[in-house]
C-alpha atoms as one frame of an Amber mdcrd trajectory, in Angstrom:
protein
  11.355  22.763  28.177  10.122  23.200  24.620  12.430  22.459  21.723  11.309
  23.936  18.442  12.872  25.258  15.308  10.939  28.267  13.946   9.228  27.744
  10.564  10.938  24.386  10.052   8.367  22.320   8.202  10.071  18.951   7.752
   7.866  16.284   9.381  10.561  14.733  11.537  11.028  17.956  13.486   7.554
  17.910  14.998   8.725  16.752  18.438   6.582  16.934  21.584   7.575  19.310
  24.416   9.384  16.808  26.606  10.748  14.598  23.827  14.105  16.333  23.857
  14.985  14.409  27.022  13.328  11.211  25.871  15.203   7.930  26.233  15.827
   6.482  22.774  14.354   3.064  22.069  16.432   0.105  23.098  18.441  -1.946
  20.693  17.215  -5.284  19.477  19.046  -8.218  21.002  21.562  -9.917  18.720
  19.822 -13.307  19.022  16.529 -11.714  17.900  18.227 -10.059  14.927  19.811
 -13.330  13.812  16.455 -15.136  14.001  15.071 -12.818  11.326  17.380 -14.212
   8.643  16.939 -17.950   9.134  14.804 -18.323   6.040  17.368 -16.709   3.728
  20.083 -18.511   1.735  23.572 -18.007   3.129  24.513 -15.338   0.547  21.456
 -13.225   1.356  21.909 -13.873   5.083  25.428 -12.454   4.937  24.277  -9.324
   3.104  21.368  -8.737   5.488  23.547  -9.222   8.555  26.085  -6.714   7.245
  23.393  -4.118   6.568  21.810  -4.838   9.942  25.181  -4.405  11.634  25.758
  -1.104   9.841  22.359   0.160  10.936  22.825  -1.016  14.532  26.243   0.618
  14.866  24.899   3.825  13.339  22.044   3.910  15.856  24.552   3.397  18.670
  26.687   6.318  17.467  23.630   8.526  17.176  22.424   7.496  20.618  25.822
   8.249  22.205  25.907  11.643  20.498  22.367  12.380  21.624  23.204  11.554
  25.246  26.278  13.822  25.177  24.275  16.744  23.811  21.505  16.261  26.352
  24.000  16.197  29.207  25.708  19.371  27.997  22.481  21.434  27.849  20.323
  19.774  30.505  20.625  22.565  33.088  20.627  25.476  30.644  17.692  27.874
  30.637  18.195  28.831  27.004  19.296  26.431  24.295  20.501  27.852  20.940
  18.362  26.987  17.921  21.272  25.140  16.357  21.488  22.740  19.307  17.722
  22.275  19.379  17.931  21.411  15.701  20.613  18.807  16.352  18.807  17.207
  19.281  15.509  16.956  17.423  17.167  15.547  14.323  19.191  13.023  16.340
  16.132  11.792  18.199  14.111  11.530  14.980  16.867   9.453  13.358  17.376
   7.231  16.416  13.667   6.402  16.552  13.184   6.044  12.829  11.777   2.528
  12.123  14.293   0.006  10.837  12.085  -0.821   7.884   8.609   0.206   6.832
   6.583  -2.971   6.288   6.435  -4.388   2.785   2.768  -5.121   2.134   2.168
  -7.825  -0.471  -1.502  -7.915  -1.378  -3.081 -11.156  -2.560  -6.028  -9.744
  -4.450  -8.550 -12.131  -5.888 -12.137 -13.255  -6.272 -13.814 -15.564  -3.810
 -12.555 -19.123  -4.069  -9.488 -18.169  -6.112  -7.130 -19.798  -3.599  -5.630
 -16.810  -1.757  -5.748 -18.476   1.653  -4.364 -21.753   0.299  -1.482 -19.847
  -1.273  -0.649 -18.053   1.988  -0.790 -21.377   3.846   1.716 -22.871   1.410
   4.051 -19.872   1.598   4.153 -19.998   5.416   4.330 -23.834   5.437   1.106
 -24.323   7.417  -1.297 -26.472   5.413  -4.637 -25.520   7.022  -3.736 -22.390
   8.959  -6.233 -20.077   7.233  -9.623 -21.682   6.403  -9.861 -23.211   2.949
 -12.657 -24.968   1.119 -13.211 -26.150  -2.395 -16.949 -25.456  -2.241 -17.524
 -21.903  -1.031 -16.133 -18.561   0.091 -13.929 -18.985   3.118 -12.069 -15.842
   4.149 -14.663 -13.173   4.908 -12.498 -10.139   5.734  -9.034  -8.661   5.226
  -6.432 -10.903   6.881  -2.826  -9.769   7.412  -0.141 -12.376   8.111   3.343
 -11.394   9.275   6.107 -12.644  11.563   7.647 -10.968  14.589   9.653 -11.435
  17.744   6.771 -12.979  19.692   7.267 -16.441  21.163   3.689 -17.527  20.423
   1.258 -17.453  17.536  -0.896 -14.356  17.986  -3.946 -12.811  16.355  -5.866
  -9.574  16.807  -9.438  -9.334  15.540 -10.469  -5.713  15.024 -14.213  -5.006
  15.212 -16.325  -2.166  13.914 -16.792   0.583  16.474 -20.240   1.080  17.980
 -20.827   4.069  15.704 -19.647   2.194  12.608 -21.991  -0.712  13.359 -24.921
   1.688  13.923 -24.257   3.185  10.484 -24.317  -0.245   8.880 -27.371  -1.298
  10.880 -29.278   1.747   9.664 -28.394   0.934   6.052 -29.327  -2.732   6.464
 -32.725  -1.963   7.993 -33.410   0.745   5.409 -32.636  -1.764   2.675 -35.091
  -4.271   4.175 -37.844  -1.755   4.918 -40.722  -1.793   2.394 -43.803   0.374
   2.255 -46.797   0.121  -0.025 -48.149  -2.877  -1.865 -45.878  -5.138  -3.928
 -47.070  -7.210  -6.824 -46.456 -10.941  -6.923 -43.596 -10.671  -9.418 -41.918
  -7.961  -7.339 -42.393 -10.030  -4.172 -40.560 -12.941  -5.823 -37.824 -10.564
  -6.960 -37.486  -9.265  -3.398 -36.871 -12.750  -2.087 -34.118 -13.407  -4.616
 -32.158 -10.157  -4.187 -28.521 -10.716  -3.231 -28.334  -7.461  -1.253 -31.403
  -8.388   0.786 -30.190 -11.935   1.417 -26.910 -10.607   2.784 -28.697  -8.036
   4.968 -31.019 -10.685   6.429 -28.075 -13.031   6.978 -26.060 -10.440   8.906
 -28.948  -9.408  11.149 -29.890 -12.998  11.933 -26.287 -13.883  12.680 -25.869
 -10.952  15.047 -29.313 -10.726  16.696 -30.991 -14.078  15.959 -33.914 -15.252
  13.822 -36.587 -12.645  13.288 -34.173  -9.713  13.452 -34.789  -8.928   9.796
 -38.374  -7.936  10.606 -37.461  -5.410  13.312 -36.903  -1.696  12.934 -33.624
   0.121  13.429 -34.754   1.458  16.809 -35.845  -2.011  17.974 -32.507  -3.539
  17.011 -30.611  -0.795  18.838 -32.345  -1.983  21.998 -31.872  -5.673  21.194
 -29.109  -7.703  22.829 -26.507  -9.173  20.440 -26.024 -12.948  20.545 -22.242
 -12.665  21.010 -20.163 -10.894  23.620 -18.504  -7.721  22.328 -15.353  -6.513
  24.117 -15.355  -2.832  25.058 -11.948  -2.397  23.379 -13.455  -3.689  20.083
 -10.348  -5.859  19.745 -10.163  -9.609  20.419  -6.694 -11.011  21.143  -5.847
 -14.682  20.670  -2.634 -16.544  21.532  -1.473 -20.127  21.130   1.710 -22.149
  21.430   1.147 -23.996  18.139  -0.118 -22.919  14.749  -2.878 -25.544  14.746
  -4.176 -24.303  18.077  -4.399 -20.688  16.906  -5.985 -21.828  13.640  -8.817
 -23.524  15.538  -9.378 -20.423  17.679  -9.231 -18.119  14.659 -11.454 -20.133
  12.334 -14.887 -18.908  13.550 -13.845 -15.291  13.164 -12.589 -15.377   9.587
 -14.490 -18.228   7.950 -17.577 -17.108   6.070 -20.564 -18.626   7.873 -23.154
 -20.530   5.899 -26.402 -18.689   5.430 -28.534 -21.795   6.075 -26.835 -22.583
   9.400 -28.119 -21.317  12.717 -25.753 -23.056  15.113 -22.260 -22.155  16.101
 -20.449 -20.608  18.983 -20.606 -17.093  20.369 -17.572 -16.237  18.187 -19.558
 -16.771  14.989 -22.333 -14.459  16.178 -20.109 -11.352  16.161 -18.771 -12.229
  12.718 -20.657  -9.288  11.030 -18.630  -6.843  13.160 -15.195  -8.029  12.046
 -13.293  -5.648   9.755  -9.642  -6.766  10.010  -7.657  -9.717  11.340  -3.915
  -9.411  12.060  -1.977 -12.650  12.519   1.619 -12.699  13.791   3.820 -15.766
  13.465   6.808 -16.303  15.781  10.130 -15.804  13.965   9.119 -17.510  10.739
  11.872 -18.816   8.475   9.642 -18.457   5.424   8.070 -15.027   5.821  10.760
 -12.663   7.131   9.991  -9.945   9.636   9.109  -6.774   7.769   6.903  -8.522
   5.180   3.112  -8.577   5.524   1.004 -10.893   3.357  -2.508  -9.478   2.967
  -5.485 -11.601   1.923  -7.746  -9.011   0.232 -11.311  -9.916  -0.804 -11.965
  -9.004  -4.400 -14.971  -6.703  -4.181 -14.880  -4.577  -1.031 -17.719  -4.402
   1.492 -21.202  -2.954   1.985 -20.061  -1.274   5.208 -18.477   2.123   4.502
 -15.580   1.719   6.948 -14.751  -1.792   5.773 -14.955  -0.666   2.161 -12.686
   2.311   2.888 -10.229  -0.033   4.629 -10.408  -2.377   1.614  -9.367   0.419
  -0.737  -6.674   1.807   1.583  -5.246  -1.688   2.063  -4.908  -2.114  -1.694
  -3.267   1.303  -1.997  -0.668   0.712   0.744   0.572  -2.499  -0.892   3.905
  -2.027  -2.659   3.327  -5.368  -4.392   0.022  -6.781  -5.650  -0.462 -10.365
  -6.764  -3.698 -10.767  -8.693  -4.864 -14.272  -7.788  -6.919 -16.124 -10.372
  -8.050 -19.742 -10.579  -6.798 -21.383 -13.774 -10.360 -22.263 -14.716 -11.363
 -18.565 -14.573  -8.273 -17.074 -16.190  -9.674 -16.989 -19.726 -12.251 -14.248
 -19.929 -14.677 -13.348 -17.221 -15.506  -9.912 -15.953 -14.331 -10.608 -12.393
 -10.769 -11.285 -13.556 -10.702  -8.104 -15.654 -12.104  -6.054 -12.765  -9.325
  -7.317 -10.486  -6.637  -6.399 -12.997  -8.140  -2.943 -13.531  -8.366  -2.265
  -9.789  -4.742  -3.372  -9.383  -3.566  -1.084 -12.172  -5.416   1.795 -10.503
  -3.438   1.009  -7.352  -0.265   1.537  -9.386  -1.598   4.968 -10.334  -3.007
   6.188  -7.030  -1.130   4.178  -4.383   2.308   2.883  -3.445   2.239  -0.194
  -5.703   5.418  -0.642  -7.752   5.172  -4.329  -8.663   2.214  -6.244 -10.019
   1.984  -9.883 -11.061  -0.663 -12.391 -12.045  -0.585 -15.573  -9.933  -2.561
 -18.373 -11.547  -3.633 -20.921  -8.934  -4.774 -24.560  -8.978  -2.612 -25.257
 -12.013  -2.558 -28.990 -11.278  -6.129 -29.132 -12.584  -6.202 -30.567 -16.079
  -8.461 -33.067 -17.877  -5.917 -34.912 -20.015  -8.200 -36.318 -22.803  -9.780
 -32.911 -23.315  -6.380 -31.171 -23.305  -4.931 -33.612 -25.868  -7.938 -33.158
 -28.141  -7.641 -29.370 -28.101  -3.837 -29.225 -28.104  -2.574 -27.163 -31.038
   1.087 -26.617 -30.238   4.217 -28.721 -30.228   5.151 -31.784 -32.214   6.356
 -33.794 -29.252   3.859 -36.333 -27.950   2.565 -35.865 -24.414   3.381 -38.946
 -22.361   1.785 -38.119 -19.019  -0.516 -35.851 -17.044   2.530 -34.131 -15.585
   3.961 -33.251 -19.011   0.587 -31.863 -20.074   0.339 -29.712 -16.937   3.849
 -28.305 -17.425   3.249 -27.570 -21.099  -0.114 -25.937 -20.431   1.361 -23.836
 -17.617   4.183 -22.611 -19.830   1.692 -21.639 -22.547  -0.398 -19.706 -20.031
   2.694 -17.867 -18.843   3.650 -16.789 -22.352   0.120 -15.748 -23.323  -0.837
 -13.999 -20.104   2.533 -12.279 -19.768   2.022 -10.619 -23.172  -1.603  -9.676
 -22.456  -0.771  -8.213 -19.026   2.261  -6.323 -20.297   0.189  -4.805 -23.112
  -2.456  -3.689 -20.615   0.157  -2.147 -18.329   1.836  -0.339 -21.237  -1.457
   1.377 -22.071  -1.913   2.561 -18.484   1.580   3.178 -17.081   4.736   5.058
 -18.124   7.137   3.151 -20.354   9.871   3.111 -17.692   7.637   1.798 -14.886
   9.407  -0.745 -12.713   6.688  -3.350 -13.224   7.262  -3.330 -17.001  10.930
  -4.206 -16.452  10.076  -7.404 -14.549  11.254 -10.582 -16.234   8.199 -12.441
 -14.934   4.710 -11.036 -14.632   2.915 -14.382 -14.416   3.355 -17.272 -11.974
   1.604 -20.648 -12.260   1.275 -22.186  -8.810  -0.356 -25.177  -7.189  -0.757
 -25.162  -3.416  -2.226 -28.659  -3.473   0.703 -30.121  -5.371   3.087 -28.330
  -3.023   1.787 -30.582  -0.262   1.088 -33.776  -2.223   3.866 -33.872  -4.884
   1.802 -36.311  -6.952   2.463 -34.554 -10.269   4.926 -31.722  -9.711   8.130
 -31.175  -7.805   8.311 -28.481  -5.151  10.093 -26.125  -7.562   7.494 -26.714
 -10.289   4.688 -25.608  -7.983   6.457 -22.180  -7.984   5.795 -21.657  -4.266
   9.600 -21.418  -3.701   9.763 -18.812  -6.485   7.238 -16.612  -4.679   9.211
 -16.974  -1.437  12.357 -15.915  -3.271  10.492 -12.878  -4.599   9.534 -11.953
  -1.024  13.133 -12.316   0.196  14.550 -10.258  -2.662  12.009  -7.501  -2.037
  13.032  -7.308   1.614  16.754  -7.377   0.839  16.475  -4.612  -1.792  14.424
  -2.398   0.510  16.764  -2.992   3.443  19.753  -2.049   1.303  18.122   1.214
   0.176  16.966   2.080   3.671  20.348   1.476   5.385  22.242   3.380   2.677
  19.967   6.384   3.099  20.037   6.095   6.901  23.829   5.927   7.238  24.321
   8.773   4.753  21.841  10.991   6.598  23.432  10.154   9.958  26.897  10.962
   8.613  25.752  14.430   7.499  24.275  15.086  10.919  27.474  14.028  12.718
  29.432  16.411  10.468  27.416  19.332  11.785  27.461  18.092  15.378  31.246
  17.833  15.359  31.540  21.276  13.786  29.371  22.784  16.538  31.724  21.399
  19.188  34.805  22.719  17.400  35.380  26.494  17.717  38.120  26.551  15.092
  35.713  25.587  12.339  33.145  28.088  13.480  35.590  30.974  13.687  37.527
  30.260  10.491  34.689  29.057   8.254  31.958  31.554   8.965  29.648  31.393
   5.918  28.751  34.388   3.814  25.428  33.101   2.555  23.724  36.113   0.974
  24.613  34.980  -2.548  23.394  31.488  -1.805  20.101  32.828  -0.433  19.424
  34.762  -3.634  20.349  31.706  -5.673  17.915  29.527  -3.641  15.092  32.047
  -4.107  15.665  32.096  -7.862  15.789  28.299  -8.031  12.559  27.967  -6.040
  10.844  30.264  -8.550  12.175  28.084 -11.369  10.986  24.985  -9.523   7.489
  26.472  -9.265   7.457  27.122 -13.009   8.741  23.609 -13.727   5.992  22.082
 -11.569   3.367  24.202 -13.379   4.704  22.965 -16.742   4.729  19.415 -15.447
   1.102  19.573 -14.292   0.074  21.340 -17.504   0.598  18.042 -19.351  -2.619
  16.721 -17.813  -4.794  19.622 -19.023  -5.499  18.467 -22.580  -6.120  14.753
 -21.794  -8.340  15.883 -18.911 -10.362  18.113 -21.231 -10.659  15.343 -23.836
 -11.788  12.960 -21.113 -14.491  15.439 -20.049 -15.787  15.583 -23.629 -15.824
  11.793 -23.842 -17.612  11.494 -20.502 -20.309  13.982 -21.559 -20.943  12.123
 -24.808 -21.052   8.639 -23.296 -22.541   8.984 -19.809 -26.082   7.941 -20.856
 -24.794   4.748 -22.460 -22.608   3.945 -19.440 -25.408   4.602 -16.951 -27.817
   2.528 -19.018 -25.393  -0.414 -19.019 -25.007  -0.154 -15.226 -28.773  -0.192
 -14.745 -29.419  -3.394 -16.732 -26.900  -5.695 -15.052 -29.426  -8.501 -14.589
 -32.241 -10.040 -16.636 -35.181  -7.720 -16.189 -35.604  -6.405 -12.655 -35.575
  -9.729 -10.819 -33.617  -9.286  -7.639 -31.970  -6.140  -8.944 -34.071  -3.396
  -7.408 -32.819  -4.239  -3.901 -29.239  -4.179  -5.198 -29.985  -0.842  -6.868
 -31.417   0.443  -3.607 -28.217  -0.665  -1.860 -26.220   1.225  -4.504 -28.186
   4.397  -3.777 -27.927   3.981   0.002 -24.115   3.878  -0.361 -23.902   6.902
  -2.708 -23.405   4.943  -5.901 -21.315   2.026  -4.617 -22.330  -1.535  -3.786
 -19.860  -4.214  -2.748 -21.130  -7.754  -2.286 -19.217 -10.846  -1.221 -20.636
 -12.765  -4.169 -21.355 -10.261  -6.965 -19.105  -7.966  -8.967 -18.509  -4.552
  -7.396 -20.817  -1.785  -8.618 -19.538   1.807  -8.617 -21.624   4.217 -10.673
 -19.345   7.180  -9.930 -16.286   5.299 -11.171 -18.151   4.062 -14.249 -19.238
   7.602 -15.184 -15.694   8.953 -14.853 -14.023   6.012 -16.616 -13.814   7.837
 -19.997 -11.838  10.583 -18.227  -9.428   8.126 -16.617  -8.878   6.385 -19.942
  -7.532   9.677 -21.283  -5.486  10.822 -18.293  -4.028   7.534 -16.979  -0.865
   7.469 -19.131  -0.111  11.149 -18.433  -0.944  10.851 -14.730   1.469   7.938
 -14.444   4.171   9.989 -16.193   3.769  12.885 -13.761   4.434  10.659 -10.771
   7.084   8.442 -12.355  10.657   8.328 -11.087  12.335   8.361 -14.499  13.294
  11.434 -16.494  11.181  11.825 -19.645  12.357  14.160 -22.401   9.176  16.269
 -22.287   9.648  17.287 -18.640   6.334  15.771 -17.580   7.641  13.993 -14.451
   7.587  15.763 -11.081  10.321  13.968  -9.099  13.121  14.685 -11.649  12.396
  18.435 -11.323  12.907  18.165  -7.560  16.078  16.137  -8.112  17.374  18.792
 -10.522  16.601  21.497  -7.956  18.547  19.532  -5.315  21.524  19.025  -7.633
  21.657  22.713  -8.557  21.753  23.710  -4.861  24.473  21.201  -4.062  26.591
  22.341  -7.009  26.167  25.982  -5.981  27.283  25.206  -2.440  30.396  23.492
  -3.708  31.121  26.489  -5.966  30.628  29.003  -3.124  32.702  26.873  -0.808
  35.660  26.825  -3.175  35.336  30.575  -3.867  35.198  31.451  -0.167  38.051
  29.221   0.841  36.145  26.333   2.381  38.122  23.158   2.554  36.914  20.627
  -0.001  35.706  18.392   2.815  34.324  21.293   4.824  31.983  20.339   7.644
  29.520  23.035   6.703  29.433  22.308   3.008  29.054  18.568   3.532  26.352
  19.080   6.131  24.359  21.431   3.903  24.551  19.032   0.972  23.445  16.096
   3.142  20.588  18.037   4.731  19.281  19.190   1.364  19.150  15.524   0.323
  17.269  14.671   3.530  14.789  17.538   3.180  14.009  17.007  -0.500  14.127
  13.230  -0.145  11.290  13.492   2.360   9.155  15.226  -0.267   8.744  12.020
  -2.265   6.727  10.394   0.516   4.606  13.535   0.821   3.915  13.482  -2.933
   2.962   9.799  -2.940   0.519  10.345  -0.081  -1.141  13.239  -1.929  -1.261
  11.312  -5.196  -4.202   9.175  -4.124  -6.359  12.169  -3.236  -5.585  13.803
  -6.580  -6.357  10.648  -8.561  -9.655   9.986  -6.777 -10.779  13.622  -6.903
 -12.770  12.978 -10.111 -14.914  10.173  -8.691 -15.188  11.932  -5.309 -16.444
  15.084  -7.042 -19.019  13.186  -9.112 -20.169  11.232  -6.052 -20.659  14.448
  -4.054 -22.615  16.077  -6.875 -24.853  13.014  -7.304 -25.512  12.525  -3.591
 -28.950  14.255  -3.652 -29.857  12.101  -6.641 -28.882   8.898  -4.805 -30.774
   9.976  -1.689 -33.923  10.648  -3.718 -33.757   7.253  -5.452 -33.094   5.407
  -2.175 -36.401   6.686  -0.740 -38.472   5.168  -3.546 -40.582   2.158  -2.505
 -43.800   0.468  -3.568 -44.959  -0.625  -6.992 -42.535  -0.415  -9.899 -39.885
   0.762  -7.441 -36.999  -0.465  -9.593 -38.061   1.407 -12.728 -38.848   4.522
 -10.713 -35.408   4.404  -9.090 -33.768   4.064 -12.501 -35.771   7.010 -13.825
 -34.767   9.112 -10.811 -31.101   8.259 -11.380 -31.303   9.071 -15.102 -33.009
  12.422 -14.437 -30.584  13.280 -11.657 -27.485  12.483 -13.708 -28.870  14.379
 -16.731 -29.497  17.404 -14.529 -26.040  17.341 -12.950 -24.273  16.887 -16.296
 -26.220  19.818 -17.735 -25.145  21.896 -14.734 -21.447  21.092 -15.297 -20.784
  18.011 -13.155 -17.807  16.835 -15.214 -16.393  20.341 -15.519 -16.533  20.711
 -11.725 -14.660  17.424 -11.389 -12.028  18.797 -13.772 -11.666  21.977 -11.697
 -11.366  20.004  -8.465  -8.600  17.805  -9.855  -6.712  20.862 -11.096  -7.191
  22.441  -7.668  -5.682  19.338  -6.034  -2.645  19.634  -8.330  -2.301  23.290
  -7.357  -2.452  22.378  -3.659   0.300  19.823  -4.163   2.509  22.448  -5.836
   1.892  24.895  -3.008   2.666  22.228  -0.424   5.964  21.329  -2.119   7.175
  24.917  -2.441   6.156  25.824   1.124   8.055  22.849   2.531  11.115  23.670
   0.433  11.090  27.364   1.327  10.606  26.842   5.043  13.024  23.958   5.466
  15.926  25.323   3.422  15.530  28.872   4.755  15.725  27.611   8.344  18.711
  25.396   7.555  20.614  28.294   5.961  19.770  30.561   8.900  21.227  28.065
  11.329  24.324  27.489   9.220  25.033  31.209   8.808  24.249  32.378  12.343
  26.974  34.458  14.040  29.212  32.668  16.467  27.386  33.650  19.646  24.081
  32.326  18.317  25.445  29.226  16.714  28.114  28.155  19.114  27.329  26.484
  22.395  30.076  24.703  24.216  29.209  21.035  23.780  30.774  17.743  24.769
  33.437  16.475  22.407  31.924  14.103  19.816  35.050  13.563  17.701  35.152
   9.846  18.491  31.519   9.453  17.355  32.244  11.434  14.200  35.253   9.272
  13.336  33.267   6.077  13.855  30.433   7.444  11.720  32.932   8.326   9.005
  34.149   4.702   8.973  30.571   3.415   8.765  29.845   5.741   5.854  32.927
   4.486   3.989  31.963   0.868   4.627  28.653   1.270   2.745  30.390   0.734
  -0.582  32.301  -2.257   0.772  29.101  -3.944   1.960  27.428  -3.391  -1.432
  30.473  -4.763  -3.278  30.541  -7.832  -1.010  26.879  -8.527  -1.750  27.471
  -8.360  -5.515  30.529 -10.613  -5.246  28.678 -13.241  -3.197  25.757 -13.213
  -5.590  28.070 -13.734  -8.562  29.812 -16.647  -6.833  26.467 -18.254  -5.988
  25.187 -17.937  -9.567  28.430 -19.448 -10.874  28.177 -22.423  -8.519  24.546
 -22.997  -9.475  25.455 -23.031 -13.172  28.276 -25.508 -12.554  26.300 -27.835
 -10.245  24.685 -31.058 -11.569  20.999 -30.915 -12.450  18.509 -31.844  -9.768
  16.758 -35.176  -9.791  13.756 -35.415 -12.062  10.154 -35.116 -10.942   8.096
 -38.128  -9.900   6.701 -40.282 -12.659   2.990 -40.595 -13.092
């Protein structure tokens, strides 16, 4: 039996044929739910348990209602659209996830201390590999907690096709034709791109693999065993046991080492590692810590995953070693990439986490110290003073950078702290600093608060949406309401059509704000592209070791990501002058606040929603609806649900719009990159550079930047069309159902009055739960202020 609602375009109504009779997912056991909150202080535990209880009871009411509806229509040959609508909506709500994961990305250069920081946060000293001498974590690693009884890990490998693509690029990079001069031969040996290619092939196939052709390597047998599923699962009773099993897969292998187990031999295939802890007290279920390498990857799929991982993080911590915090291109690149994530992705919070802050050479610090009159008595006092200075300085610098890129009312700019100074080593040793002074507990508190805030928002929205649905369900099973409150909706339909036209105009005006900055950016890009390209092509002294890196750039259509060098992206560099102009306006368009110039998109949708809800109330009063009419309340709730779902749609489209400039330039320059990549023999580096310069000149002359401008504007137009189509289809269908004549709308259903009454109580209790949380928080803060100070730190 197929259950569909004609022309209804809201995502949650796309149900499979047999899903109408699907058994809803089972409830989580109470003991499992309680385990999730062990790491929270008592005040936060109480709030979370109340919200969890509200959600659980709401799911039970929905499930009971769903079962009653299914039983009442199970044997019917024809089910009215209104009942199909209810069943689909109920099932979608019942199976809606409790909480979308909160991804917190730890984004930093190699050796910055990301793994050490995660180990400290989860209270496992050597869980992820750490080393003070070299790169350790070689791929993206996600760490979360769940309901599993054991420590578990899944190692995801490149597919066979993905590896073949990389293999072809690696062998092409190593393949040389023609005679090379002595200087060029030396340069070849020193190239970072070539060293990494040789290293990967030797690791996977054995010594001598670097001299074989692509076809020969396809026939060669890998040194390690590759599972057909391309996923390796590990389990252990203890953290230390899993750590030992996991180590070979995620630790970067030394290039001068030929030993090792079979696990190390498949290391070049690994693209993602997921680690799940059992019911952790320190990283609550629903939070995922992501160790993100700082530069991406030479493999296209891994590099795409790197970028998508950054974009799906709602929080990004830029991790920087205290000895690298002052200056350095790598640190600036990380900050810039993180700010782009705020523009194109889901990131709402960004902070700088300075690691290894216990490092300090006291005599040198005292000699250079320029602040404070109080004498420094110990290493500890110097560390604390230096850390506080770094916080003040870096907080101002970061806030200034963010203000230039993001809207003034961005959430990240409202944060009281943008900089944390942490020491994972001191967290374990306590030789200089107390546990609180290492700021590891402060990061854990940040994680808990993020989860609590998101849970509160999710449950409030969930209960409100469920209440609106129960209003309609109860009205369908009550003939009195249907007969006495038949809706005369023609006036409302005309009003909706007019408002949709106004919404279209408002969206056009909103998007028009980007036109002038976009045009100015195009002018700037045209006038500066030769200088930018020239700077990209002289990134090393002379050509030593660079022509292989340049060849790698061309093989990957303008992008090269190395584990040791800064990321190279020619397409992004060429479009940077455009982004410098549009970034502030782009951020304003997708902000949640309400600017005076009407440049933000979401407020226009909110205004559209409010105008519809007000009109329904007005029509209801004029036509004699009761103030608490089932129909009116349902329509208002459903409009909130429909338009609320648009925000997620907009955020998903935002990335494609933002990246359309670089994607357009990359596509236009692809023939140029392909031509340069084929160049070999004498003076190959200079000839490649000349080919790139000629190719870029030709494309710019033919309107490359103008085409990028048109493609971005086209993406904006597609977003507008998508919004209006969803609004038209969803609201039109909803009004049709609500205004259907009695014989089409009414189907004798089981009585759900008891479920409605319980749902009404749950909806009322939302405010009570929120008030309780505020009261408990106030009491806790008061007690903390009145409590004696903690004991002082250890003396040194």
